[in-house]
CHARMM internal coordinates of N, CA and C (Angstrom, degrees):
IC EDIT
DIST 1 N 1 CA 1.4467
DIST 1 CA 1 C 1.5305
ANGL 1 N 1 CA 1 C 109.88
DIST 1 C 2 N 1.3125
ANGL 1 CA 1 C 2 N 115.33
DIHE 1 N 1 CA 1 C 2 N 139.07
DIST 2 N 2 CA 1.4553
ANGL 1 C 2 N 2 CA 122.30
DIHE 1 CA 1 C 2 N 2 CA 176.37
DIST 2 CA 2 C 1.5243
ANGL 2 N 2 CA 2 C 107.48
DIHE 1 C 2 N 2 CA 2 C -103.51
DIST 2 C 3 N 1.3221
ANGL 2 CA 2 C 3 N 116.60
DIHE 2 N 2 CA 2 C 3 N 134.89
DIST 3 N 3 CA 1.4561
ANGL 2 C 3 N 3 CA 120.19
DIHE 2 CA 2 C 3 N 3 CA -179.50
DIST 3 CA 3 C 1.5270
ANGL 3 N 3 CA 3 C 109.80
DIHE 2 C 3 N 3 CA 3 C -97.96
DIST 3 C 4 N 1.3313
ANGL 3 CA 3 C 4 N 114.98
DIHE 3 N 3 CA 3 C 4 N 131.70
DIST 4 N 4 CA 1.4610
ANGL 3 C 4 N 4 CA 121.98
DIHE 3 CA 3 C 4 N 4 CA 179.04
DIST 4 CA 4 C 1.5246
ANGL 4 N 4 CA 4 C 108.50
DIHE 3 C 4 N 4 CA 4 C -117.61
DIST 4 C 5 N 1.3260
ANGL 4 CA 4 C 5 N 115.94
DIHE 4 N 4 CA 4 C 5 N 138.18
DIST 5 N 5 CA 1.4592
ANGL 4 C 5 N 5 CA 122.03
DIHE 4 CA 4 C 5 N 5 CA 179.18
DIST 5 CA 5 C 1.5235
ANGL 5 N 5 CA 5 C 108.07
DIHE 4 C 5 N 5 CA 5 C -103.98
DIST 5 C 6 N 1.3243
ANGL 5 CA 5 C 6 N 116.48
DIHE 5 N 5 CA 5 C 6 N 127.91
DIST 6 N 6 CA 1.4625
ANGL 5 C 6 N 6 CA 122.17
DIHE 5 CA 5 C 6 N 6 CA -179.78
DIST 6 CA 6 C 1.5288
ANGL 6 N 6 CA 6 C 107.47
DIHE 5 C 6 N 6 CA 6 C -115.88
DIST 6 C 7 N 1.3265
ANGL 6 CA 6 C 7 N 114.98
DIHE 6 N 6 CA 6 C 7 N 113.17
DIST 7 N 7 CA 1.4597
ANGL 6 C 7 N 7 CA 121.70
DIHE 6 CA 6 C 7 N 7 CA -177.62
DIST 7 CA 7 C 1.5184
ANGL 7 N 7 CA 7 C 109.51
DIHE 6 C 7 N 7 CA 7 C -101.54
DIST 7 C 8 N 1.3336
ANGL 7 CA 7 C 8 N 116.52
DIHE 7 N 7 CA 7 C 8 N 140.30
DIST 8 N 8 CA 1.4635
ANGL 7 C 8 N 8 CA 122.12
DIHE 7 CA 7 C 8 N 8 CA 170.76
DIST 8 CA 8 C 1.5191
ANGL 8 N 8 CA 8 C 106.47
DIHE 7 C 8 N 8 CA 8 C -96.35
DIST 8 C 9 N 1.3360
ANGL 8 CA 8 C 9 N 115.83
DIHE 8 N 8 CA 8 C 9 N 122.12
DIST 9 N 9 CA 1.4644
ANGL 8 C 9 N 9 CA 120.20
DIHE 8 CA 8 C 9 N 9 CA -178.73
DIST 9 CA 9 C 1.5261
ANGL 9 N 9 CA 9 C 109.29
DIHE 8 C 9 N 9 CA 9 C -123.72
DIST 9 C 10 N 1.3190
ANGL 9 CA 9 C 10 N 115.07
DIHE 9 N 9 CA 9 C 10 N 153.42
DIST 10 N 10 CA 1.4598
ANGL 9 C 10 N 10 CA 121.28
DIHE 9 CA 9 C 10 N 10 CA 178.63
DIST 10 CA 10 C 1.5257
ANGL 10 N 10 CA 10 C 107.65
DIHE 9 C 10 N 10 CA 10 C -135.26
DIST 10 C 11 N 1.3163
ANGL 10 CA 10 C 11 N 116.39
DIHE 10 N 10 CA 10 C 11 N 141.85
DIST 11 N 11 CA 1.4619
ANGL 10 C 11 N 11 CA 122.55
DIHE 10 CA 10 C 11 N 11 CA -178.08
DIST 11 CA 11 C 1.5227
ANGL 11 N 11 CA 11 C 109.91
DIHE 10 C 11 N 11 CA 11 C -67.64
DIST 11 C 12 N 1.3194
ANGL 11 CA 11 C 12 N 116.86
DIHE 11 N 11 CA 11 C 12 N 135.06
DIST 12 N 12 CA 1.4536
ANGL 11 C 12 N 12 CA 121.14
DIHE 11 CA 11 C 12 N 12 CA 176.91
DIST 12 CA 12 C 1.5231
ANGL 12 N 12 CA 12 C 108.83
DIHE 11 C 12 N 12 CA 12 C -124.22
DIST 12 C 13 N 1.3175
ANGL 12 CA 12 C 13 N 116.35
DIHE 12 N 12 CA 12 C 13 N 138.26
DIST 13 N 13 CA 1.4606
ANGL 12 C 13 N 13 CA 122.56
DIHE 12 CA 12 C 13 N 13 CA -176.23
DIST 13 CA 13 C 1.5319
ANGL 13 N 13 CA 13 C 110.26
DIHE 12 C 13 N 13 CA 13 C -101.29
DIST 13 C 14 N 1.3382
ANGL 13 CA 13 C 14 N 118.00
DIHE 13 N 13 CA 13 C 14 N 160.45
DIST 14 N 14 CA 1.4694
ANGL 13 C 14 N 14 CA 121.06
DIHE 13 CA 13 C 14 N 14 CA -177.78
DIST 14 CA 14 C 1.5308
ANGL 14 N 14 CA 14 C 115.01
DIHE 13 C 14 N 14 CA 14 C -57.89
DIST 14 C 15 N 1.3280
ANGL 14 CA 14 C 15 N 117.89
DIHE 14 N 14 CA 14 C 15 N -25.46
DIST 15 N 15 CA 1.4666
ANGL 14 C 15 N 15 CA 119.64
DIHE 14 CA 14 C 15 N 15 CA 179.36
DIST 15 CA 15 C 1.5323
ANGL 15 N 15 CA 15 C 112.71
DIHE 14 C 15 N 15 CA 15 C -82.76
DIST 15 C 16 N 1.3371
ANGL 15 CA 15 C 16 N 117.58
DIHE 15 N 15 CA 15 C 16 N 0.97
DIST 16 N 16 CA 1.4644
ANGL 15 C 16 N 16 CA 122.03
DIHE 15 CA 15 C 16 N 16 CA 177.71
DIST 16 CA 16 C 1.5179
ANGL 16 N 16 CA 16 C 114.35
DIHE 15 C 16 N 16 CA 16 C 96.21
DIST 16 C 17 N 1.3325
ANGL 16 CA 16 C 17 N 117.94
DIHE 16 N 16 CA 16 C 17 N -9.22
DIST 17 N 17 CA 1.4614
ANGL 16 C 17 N 17 CA 119.94
DIHE 16 CA 16 C 17 N 17 CA 178.71
DIST 17 CA 17 C 1.5278
ANGL 17 N 17 CA 17 C 109.85
DIHE 16 C 17 N 17 CA 17 C -76.75
DIST 17 C 18 N 1.3100
ANGL 17 CA 17 C 18 N 115.90
DIHE 17 N 17 CA 17 C 18 N 159.48
DIST 18 N 18 CA 1.4625
ANGL 17 C 18 N 18 CA 121.54
DIHE 17 CA 17 C 18 N 18 CA -177.86
DIST 18 CA 18 C 1.5163
ANGL 18 N 18 CA 18 C 110.97
DIHE 17 C 18 N 18 CA 18 C -120.26
DIST 18 C 19 N 1.3303
ANGL 18 CA 18 C 19 N 115.13
DIHE 18 N 18 CA 18 C 19 N 157.88
DIST 19 N 19 CA 1.4555
ANGL 18 C 19 N 19 CA 121.35
DIHE 18 CA 18 C 19 N 19 CA 176.50
DIST 19 CA 19 C 1.5198
ANGL 19 N 19 CA 19 C 110.74
DIHE 18 C 19 N 19 CA 19 C -71.45
DIST 19 C 20 N 1.3175
ANGL 19 CA 19 C 20 N 116.62
DIHE 19 N 19 CA 19 C 20 N 178.96
DIST 20 N 20 CA 1.4544
ANGL 19 C 20 N 20 CA 121.30
DIHE 19 CA 19 C 20 N 20 CA -175.81
DIST 20 CA 20 C 1.5286
ANGL 20 N 20 CA 20 C 113.52
DIHE 19 C 20 N 20 CA 20 C -98.72
DIST 20 C 21 N 1.3283
ANGL 20 CA 20 C 21 N 117.14
DIHE 20 N 20 CA 20 C 21 N -23.74
DIST 21 N 21 CA 1.4709
ANGL 20 C 21 N 21 CA 119.64
DIHE 20 CA 20 C 21 N 21 CA -173.63
DIST 21 CA 21 C 1.5232
ANGL 21 N 21 CA 21 C 111.67
DIHE 20 C 21 N 21 CA 21 C -117.00
DIST 21 C 22 N 1.3377
ANGL 21 CA 21 C 22 N 115.24
DIHE 21 N 21 CA 21 C 22 N 136.33
DIST 22 N 22 CA 1.4595
ANGL 21 C 22 N 22 CA 120.29
DIHE 21 CA 21 C 22 N 22 CA 175.22
DIST 22 CA 22 C 1.5224
ANGL 22 N 22 CA 22 C 109.53
DIHE 21 C 22 N 22 CA 22 C -84.67
DIST 22 C 23 N 1.3222
ANGL 22 CA 22 C 23 N 116.00
DIHE 22 N 22 CA 22 C 23 N 150.66
DIST 23 N 23 CA 1.4542
ANGL 22 C 23 N 23 CA 122.28
DIHE 22 CA 22 C 23 N 23 CA 173.91
DIST 23 CA 23 C 1.5170
ANGL 23 N 23 CA 23 C 107.81
DIHE 22 C 23 N 23 CA 23 C -124.69
DIST 23 C 24 N 1.3187
ANGL 23 CA 23 C 24 N 116.12
DIHE 23 N 23 CA 23 C 24 N 159.81
DIST 24 N 24 CA 1.4626
ANGL 23 C 24 N 24 CA 120.70
DIHE 23 CA 23 C 24 N 24 CA 178.62
DIST 24 CA 24 C 1.5204
ANGL 24 N 24 CA 24 C 109.91
DIHE 23 C 24 N 24 CA 24 C -104.05
DIST 24 C 25 N 1.3229
ANGL 24 CA 24 C 25 N 115.75
DIHE 24 N 24 CA 24 C 25 N 133.22
DIST 25 N 25 CA 1.4558
ANGL 24 C 25 N 25 CA 123.22
DIHE 24 CA 24 C 25 N 25 CA 177.25
DIST 25 CA 25 C 1.5226
ANGL 25 N 25 CA 25 C 107.05
DIHE 24 C 25 N 25 CA 25 C -120.06
DIST 25 C 26 N 1.3311
ANGL 25 CA 25 C 26 N 117.27
DIHE 25 N 25 CA 25 C 26 N 120.51
DIST 26 N 26 CA 1.4640
ANGL 25 C 26 N 26 CA 122.78
DIHE 25 CA 25 C 26 N 26 CA -176.55
DIST 26 CA 26 C 1.5199
ANGL 26 N 26 CA 26 C 110.54
DIHE 25 C 26 N 26 CA 26 C -104.71
DIST 26 C 27 N 1.3399
ANGL 26 CA 26 C 27 N 115.88
DIHE 26 N 26 CA 26 C 27 N 141.47
DIST 27 N 27 CA 1.4564
ANGL 26 C 27 N 27 CA 121.50
DIHE 26 CA 26 C 27 N 27 CA -179.57
DIST 27 CA 27 C 1.5256
ANGL 27 N 27 CA 27 C 108.86
DIHE 26 C 27 N 27 CA 27 C -150.68
DIST 27 C 28 N 1.3253
ANGL 27 CA 27 C 28 N 116.28
DIHE 27 N 27 CA 27 C 28 N 153.15
DIST 28 N 28 CA 1.4584
ANGL 27 C 28 N 28 CA 121.12
DIHE 27 CA 27 C 28 N 28 CA 175.43
DIST 28 CA 28 C 1.5258
ANGL 28 N 28 CA 28 C 111.25
DIHE 27 C 28 N 28 CA 28 C -95.55
DIST 28 C 29 N 1.3328
ANGL 28 CA 28 C 29 N 117.85
DIHE 28 N 28 CA 28 C 29 N 0.74
DIST 29 N 29 CA 1.4568
ANGL 28 C 29 N 29 CA 123.27
DIHE 28 CA 28 C 29 N 29 CA 177.82
DIST 29 CA 29 C 1.5212
ANGL 29 N 29 CA 29 C 109.40
DIHE 28 C 29 N 29 CA 29 C -119.82
DIST 29 C 30 N 1.3208
ANGL 29 CA 29 C 30 N 116.19
DIHE 29 N 29 CA 29 C 30 N 141.15
DIST 30 N 30 CA 1.4670
ANGL 29 C 30 N 30 CA 121.34
DIHE 29 CA 29 C 30 N 30 CA 177.72
DIST 30 CA 30 C 1.5247
ANGL 30 N 30 CA 30 C 108.24
DIHE 29 C 30 N 30 CA 30 C -87.16
DIST 30 C 31 N 1.3401
ANGL 30 CA 30 C 31 N 116.16
DIHE 30 N 30 CA 30 C 31 N 73.36
DIST 31 N 31 CA 1.4572
ANGL 30 C 31 N 31 CA 120.14
DIHE 30 CA 30 C 31 N 31 CA -172.76
DIST 31 CA 31 C 1.5252
ANGL 31 N 31 CA 31 C 114.08
DIHE 30 C 31 N 31 CA 31 C -107.44
DIST 31 C 32 N 1.3302
ANGL 31 CA 31 C 32 N 118.81
DIHE 31 N 31 CA 31 C 32 N -7.91
DIST 32 N 32 CA 1.4669
ANGL 31 C 32 N 32 CA 121.67
DIHE 31 CA 31 C 32 N 32 CA -178.72
DIST 32 CA 32 C 1.5228
ANGL 32 N 32 CA 32 C 109.97
DIHE 31 C 32 N 32 CA 32 C -109.88
DIST 32 C 33 N 1.3155
ANGL 32 CA 32 C 33 N 116.16
DIHE 32 N 32 CA 32 C 33 N 150.85
DIST 33 N 33 CA 1.4577
ANGL 32 C 33 N 33 CA 122.26
DIHE 32 CA 32 C 33 N 33 CA 178.66
DIST 33 CA 33 C 1.5235
ANGL 33 N 33 CA 33 C 109.87
DIHE 32 C 33 N 33 CA 33 C -110.36
DIST 33 C 34 N 1.3265
ANGL 33 CA 33 C 34 N 116.57
DIHE 33 N 33 CA 33 C 34 N 140.82
DIST 34 N 34 CA 1.4674
ANGL 33 C 34 N 34 CA 120.69
DIHE 33 CA 33 C 34 N 34 CA 176.30
DIST 34 CA 34 C 1.5247
ANGL 34 N 34 CA 34 C 107.37
DIHE 33 C 34 N 34 CA 34 C -65.96
DIST 34 C 35 N 1.3141
ANGL 34 CA 34 C 35 N 116.11
DIHE 34 N 34 CA 34 C 35 N 129.24
DIST 35 N 35 CA 1.4558
ANGL 34 C 35 N 35 CA 122.75
DIHE 34 CA 34 C 35 N 35 CA -177.53
DIST 35 CA 35 C 1.5157
ANGL 35 N 35 CA 35 C 112.70
DIHE 34 C 35 N 35 CA 35 C 95.69
DIST 35 C 36 N 1.3323
ANGL 35 CA 35 C 36 N 117.64
DIHE 35 N 35 CA 35 C 36 N -10.22
DIST 36 N 36 CA 1.4538
ANGL 35 C 36 N 36 CA 121.63
DIHE 35 CA 35 C 36 N 36 CA -178.87
DIST 36 CA 36 C 1.5229
ANGL 36 N 36 CA 36 C 111.86
DIHE 35 C 36 N 36 CA 36 C -77.49
DIST 36 C 37 N 1.3291
ANGL 36 CA 36 C 37 N 115.65
DIHE 36 N 36 CA 36 C 37 N 153.81
DIST 37 N 37 CA 1.4572
ANGL 36 C 37 N 37 CA 122.98
DIHE 36 CA 36 C 37 N 37 CA 178.69
DIST 37 CA 37 C 1.5213
ANGL 37 N 37 CA 37 C 108.24
DIHE 36 C 37 N 37 CA 37 C -111.57
DIST 37 C 38 N 1.3373
ANGL 37 CA 37 C 38 N 117.44
DIHE 37 N 37 CA 37 C 38 N 124.75
DIST 38 N 38 CA 1.4585
ANGL 37 C 38 N 38 CA 122.71
DIHE 37 CA 37 C 38 N 38 CA -175.42
DIST 38 CA 38 C 1.5216
ANGL 38 N 38 CA 38 C 110.23
DIHE 37 C 38 N 38 CA 38 C -126.24
DIST 38 C 39 N 1.3298
ANGL 38 CA 38 C 39 N 115.48
DIHE 38 N 38 CA 38 C 39 N 151.62
DIST 39 N 39 CA 1.4585
ANGL 38 C 39 N 39 CA 121.58
DIHE 38 CA 38 C 39 N 39 CA -178.17
DIST 39 CA 39 C 1.5228
ANGL 39 N 39 CA 39 C 108.45
DIHE 38 C 39 N 39 CA 39 C -116.66
DIST 39 C 40 N 1.3350
ANGL 39 CA 39 C 40 N 117.03
DIHE 39 N 39 CA 39 C 40 N 133.08
DIST 40 N 40 CA 1.4688
ANGL 39 C 40 N 40 CA 123.96
DIHE 39 CA 39 C 40 N 40 CA 175.77
DIST 40 CA 40 C 1.5291
ANGL 40 N 40 CA 40 C 112.42
DIHE 39 C 40 N 40 CA 40 C 54.39
DIST 40 C 41 N 1.3202
ANGL 40 CA 40 C 41 N 117.12
DIHE 40 N 40 CA 40 C 41 N 68.62
DIST 41 N 41 CA 1.4592
ANGL 40 C 41 N 41 CA 121.23
DIHE 40 CA 40 C 41 N 41 CA 179.03
DIST 41 CA 41 C 1.5254
ANGL 41 N 41 CA 41 C 112.43
DIHE 40 C 41 N 41 CA 41 C -71.10
DIST 41 C 42 N 1.3062
ANGL 41 CA 41 C 42 N 117.43
DIHE 41 N 41 CA 41 C 42 N -19.11
DIST 42 N 42 CA 1.4566
ANGL 41 C 42 N 42 CA 120.70
DIHE 41 CA 41 C 42 N 42 CA 179.50
DIST 42 CA 42 C 1.5103
ANGL 42 N 42 CA 42 C 110.50
DIHE 41 C 42 N 42 CA 42 C 147.74
DIST 42 C 43 N 1.3441
ANGL 42 CA 42 C 43 N 116.42
DIHE 42 N 42 CA 42 C 43 N -172.84
DIST 43 N 43 CA 1.4641
ANGL 42 C 43 N 43 CA 119.83
DIHE 42 CA 42 C 43 N 43 CA 179.00
DIST 43 CA 43 C 1.5363
ANGL 43 N 43 CA 43 C 110.97
DIHE 42 C 43 N 43 CA 43 C -58.32
DIST 43 C 44 N 1.3092
ANGL 43 CA 43 C 44 N 116.04
DIHE 43 N 43 CA 43 C 44 N 132.25
DIST 44 N 44 CA 1.4608
ANGL 43 C 44 N 44 CA 120.81
DIHE 43 CA 43 C 44 N 44 CA -179.86
DIST 44 CA 44 C 1.5170
ANGL 44 N 44 CA 44 C 113.76
DIHE 43 C 44 N 44 CA 44 C 90.49
DIST 44 C 45 N 1.3287
ANGL 44 CA 44 C 45 N 117.23
DIHE 44 N 44 CA 44 C 45 N -6.21
DIST 45 N 45 CA 1.4611
ANGL 44 C 45 N 45 CA 121.67
DIHE 44 CA 44 C 45 N 45 CA -179.74
DIST 45 CA 45 C 1.5276
ANGL 45 N 45 CA 45 C 109.79
DIHE 44 C 45 N 45 CA 45 C -130.12
DIST 45 C 46 N 1.3350
ANGL 45 CA 45 C 46 N 118.52
DIHE 45 N 45 CA 45 C 46 N 66.26
DIST 46 N 46 CA 1.4655
ANGL 45 C 46 N 46 CA 120.81
DIHE 45 CA 45 C 46 N 46 CA -178.79
DIST 46 CA 46 C 1.5213
ANGL 46 N 46 CA 46 C 111.57
DIHE 45 C 46 N 46 CA 46 C -77.34
DIST 46 C 47 N 1.3013
ANGL 46 CA 46 C 47 N 116.28
DIHE 46 N 46 CA 46 C 47 N 160.34
DIST 47 N 47 CA 1.4589
ANGL 46 C 47 N 47 CA 120.74
DIHE 46 CA 46 C 47 N 47 CA 175.06
DIST 47 CA 47 C 1.5164
ANGL 47 N 47 CA 47 C 112.46
DIHE 46 C 47 N 47 CA 47 C 71.46
DIST 47 C 48 N 1.3364
ANGL 47 CA 47 C 48 N 115.28
DIHE 47 N 47 CA 47 C 48 N -153.46
DIST 48 N 48 CA 1.4651
ANGL 47 C 48 N 48 CA 121.20
DIHE 47 CA 47 C 48 N 48 CA -177.47
DIST 48 CA 48 C 1.5190
ANGL 48 N 48 CA 48 C 110.17
DIHE 47 C 48 N 48 CA 48 C -93.78
DIST 48 C 49 N 1.3323
ANGL 48 CA 48 C 49 N 115.74
DIHE 48 N 48 CA 48 C 49 N 136.85
DIST 49 N 49 CA 1.4599
ANGL 48 C 49 N 49 CA 122.33
DIHE 48 CA 48 C 49 N 49 CA 179.84
DIST 49 CA 49 C 1.5229
ANGL 49 N 49 CA 49 C 108.74
DIHE 48 C 49 N 49 CA 49 C -127.31
DIST 49 C 50 N 1.3355
ANGL 49 CA 49 C 50 N 116.92
DIHE 49 N 49 CA 49 C 50 N 132.87
DIST 50 N 50 CA 1.4625
ANGL 49 C 50 N 50 CA 122.52
DIHE 49 CA 49 C 50 N 50 CA 176.81
DIST 50 CA 50 C 1.5245
ANGL 50 N 50 CA 50 C 107.97
DIHE 49 C 50 N 50 CA 50 C -102.35
DIST 50 C 51 N 1.3266
ANGL 50 CA 50 C 51 N 117.83
DIHE 50 N 50 CA 50 C 51 N 129.51
DIST 51 N 51 CA 1.4646
ANGL 50 C 51 N 51 CA 122.62
DIHE 50 CA 50 C 51 N 51 CA 177.71
DIST 51 CA 51 C 1.5236
ANGL 51 N 51 CA 51 C 107.69
DIHE 50 C 51 N 51 CA 51 C -82.07
DIST 51 C 52 N 1.3408
ANGL 51 CA 51 C 52 N 116.34
DIHE 51 N 51 CA 51 C 52 N 122.00
DIST 52 N 52 CA 1.4666
ANGL 51 C 52 N 52 CA 120.48
DIHE 51 CA 51 C 52 N 52 CA -177.27
DIST 52 CA 52 C 1.5195
ANGL 52 N 52 CA 52 C 113.04
DIHE 51 C 52 N 52 CA 52 C -112.17
DIST 52 C 53 N 1.3359
ANGL 52 CA 52 C 53 N 117.47
DIHE 52 N 52 CA 52 C 53 N -7.49
DIST 53 N 53 CA 1.4622
ANGL 52 C 53 N 53 CA 119.74
DIHE 52 CA 52 C 53 N 53 CA 178.30
DIST 53 CA 53 C 1.5180
ANGL 53 N 53 CA 53 C 111.38
DIHE 52 C 53 N 53 CA 53 C -172.86
DIST 53 C 54 N 1.3486
ANGL 53 CA 53 C 54 N 115.62
DIHE 53 N 53 CA 53 C 54 N 162.57
DIST 54 N 54 CA 1.4619
ANGL 53 C 54 N 54 CA 120.35
DIHE 53 CA 53 C 54 N 54 CA 178.97
DIST 54 CA 54 C 1.5195
ANGL 54 N 54 CA 54 C 109.58
DIHE 53 C 54 N 54 CA 54 C -150.02
DIST 54 C 55 N 1.3327
ANGL 54 CA 54 C 55 N 115.40
DIHE 54 N 54 CA 54 C 55 N 140.10
DIST 55 N 55 CA 1.4625
ANGL 54 C 55 N 55 CA 121.31
DIHE 54 CA 54 C 55 N 55 CA 170.83
DIST 55 CA 55 C 1.5264
ANGL 55 N 55 CA 55 C 107.13
DIHE 54 C 55 N 55 CA 55 C -131.33
DIST 55 C 56 N 1.3145
ANGL 55 CA 55 C 56 N 116.98
DIHE 55 N 55 CA 55 C 56 N 160.71
DIST 56 N 56 CA 1.4596
ANGL 55 C 56 N 56 CA 121.82
DIHE 55 CA 55 C 56 N 56 CA 176.31
DIST 56 CA 56 C 1.5201
ANGL 56 N 56 CA 56 C 109.27
DIHE 55 C 56 N 56 CA 56 C -115.43
DIST 56 C 57 N 1.3281
ANGL 56 CA 56 C 57 N 115.42
DIHE 56 N 56 CA 56 C 57 N 146.14
DIST 57 N 57 CA 1.4565
ANGL 56 C 57 N 57 CA 121.36
DIHE 56 CA 56 C 57 N 57 CA 176.75
DIST 57 CA 57 C 1.5213
ANGL 57 N 57 CA 57 C 108.17
DIHE 56 C 57 N 57 CA 57 C -131.30
DIST 57 C 58 N 1.3161
ANGL 57 CA 57 C 58 N 116.37
DIHE 57 N 57 CA 57 C 58 N 143.08
DIST 58 N 58 CA 1.4540
ANGL 57 C 58 N 58 CA 120.11
DIHE 57 CA 57 C 58 N 58 CA 175.54
DIST 58 CA 58 C 1.5124
ANGL 58 N 58 CA 58 C 108.37
DIHE 57 C 58 N 58 CA 58 C -101.68
DIST 58 C 59 N 1.3338
ANGL 58 CA 58 C 59 N 115.20
DIHE 58 N 58 CA 58 C 59 N 130.75
DIST 59 N 59 CA 1.4567
ANGL 58 C 59 N 59 CA 121.96
DIHE 58 CA 58 C 59 N 59 CA -178.54
DIST 59 CA 59 C 1.5208
ANGL 59 N 59 CA 59 C 108.15
DIHE 58 C 59 N 59 CA 59 C -111.35
DIST 59 C 60 N 1.3098
ANGL 59 CA 59 C 60 N 118.67
DIHE 59 N 59 CA 59 C 60 N 126.29
DIST 60 N 60 CA 1.4724
ANGL 59 C 60 N 60 CA 119.51
DIHE 59 CA 59 C 60 N 60 CA 177.77
DIST 60 CA 60 C 1.5294
ANGL 60 N 60 CA 60 C 111.10
DIHE 59 C 60 N 60 CA 60 C -68.28
DIST 60 C 61 N 1.3109
ANGL 60 CA 60 C 61 N 115.95
DIHE 60 N 60 CA 60 C 61 N 146.23
DIST 61 N 61 CA 1.4705
ANGL 60 C 61 N 61 CA 120.58
DIHE 60 CA 60 C 61 N 61 CA -179.25
DIST 61 CA 61 C 1.5002
ANGL 61 N 61 CA 61 C 111.75
DIHE 60 C 61 N 61 CA 61 C -80.30
END
COOR INIT
IC SEED 1 N 1 CA 1 C
IC BUILD
């Protein structure tokens, strides 16, 4: 089984305000922390993104 990490992220602006909609960011590495602020996570995630939650999923090989 391969483990996949699914993070819920929300856009955060320089003045501290946040966007209205969460997006899902999937990764095979546990490299992000809940509550952390990240810049340029990849295509579709421009600017600053705040991680607000994480779940794990197992994918059969």
